[in-house]
C-alpha positions as CSV (number, residue, x, y, z in Angstrom):
1,M,-82.0,-57.4,-87.9
2,T,-84.1,-57.9,-84.0
3,L,-85.0,-54.6,-82.2
4,E,-83.3,-56.7,-79.5
5,K,-80.2,-56.4,-81.5
6,A,-80.7,-52.8,-82.4
7,R,-80.6,-51.7,-78.8
8,E,-77.9,-53.7,-78.1
9,L,-76.1,-51.9,-80.9
10,L,-77.3,-48.1,-80.6
11,D,-75.8,-49.5,-76.6
12,T,-72.6,-49.7,-77.9
13,Q,-72.6,-46.4,-80.1
14,A,-74.0,-44.2,-77.6
15,G,-71.1,-45.1,-75.1
16,F,-68.5,-44.0,-77.2
17,G,-70.8,-40.9,-78.3
18,G,-68.6,-38.7,-81.9
19,G,-70.1,-38.0,-85.0
20,Y,-68.7,-41.4,-86.4
21,N,-71.1,-43.1,-83.8
22,R,-73.4,-40.3,-85.0
23,Q,-73.2,-41.9,-88.8
24,G,-73.8,-46.1,-86.8
25,A,-77.1,-45.1,-84.9
26,R,-78.0,-43.2,-87.9
27,L,-77.3,-46.7,-90.1
28,I,-79.7,-49.1,-87.9
29,I,-82.5,-46.4,-86.8
30,A,-82.6,-46.5,-91.3
31,E,-82.6,-50.5,-91.2
32,V,-85.1,-50.6,-88.1
33,I,-87.4,-47.9,-89.9
34,R,-87.5,-50.1,-92.6
35,E,-88.0,-53.5,-90.6
36,H,-90.0,-52.6,-88.2
37,G,-91.4,-48.7,-89.3
38,Q,-91.4,-45.9,-87.6
39,A,-93.4,-46.0,-85.0
40,A,-90.3,-49.2,-83.8
41,A,-87.5,-46.5,-84.6
42,D,-89.3,-43.2,-82.4
43,A,-90.2,-46.1,-79.8
44,L,-85.9,-46.9,-79.8
45,I,-84.9,-43.1,-80.0
46,R,-87.2,-42.1,-77.6
47,E,-86.2,-45.4,-74.8
48,M,-82.1,-45.0,-76.0
49,R,-82.2,-40.9,-75.1
50,L,-81.1,-40.7,-79.0
51,D,-82.7,-37.3,-79.7
52,Q,-80.3,-35.6,-76.1
53,L,-77.7,-38.8,-77.7
54,F,-77.2,-37.6,-81.5
55,G,-79.3,-34.8,-82.5
56,F,-82.4,-37.7,-83.7
57,Q,-85.5,-36.5,-83.5
58,P,-88.6,-38.4,-83.3
59,G,-90.8,-39.0,-86.6
60,A,-88.4,-38.3,-89.0
61,A,-86.2,-40.4,-90.2
62,P,-82.0,-40.1,-89.3
């Protein structure tokens, strides 16, 4: 998955909020970690404010 595609999918998940969407966002972040590394995932978490929306913490696997 490209980082751009991950941004699109995370934007959709963030738009809906809620528990099911948190799980979907967690799976997307996990895929980003596998393909691009923790630094790329941390950047997405900060950029998209997933720490505030879903409680994800940079530097920790979701």
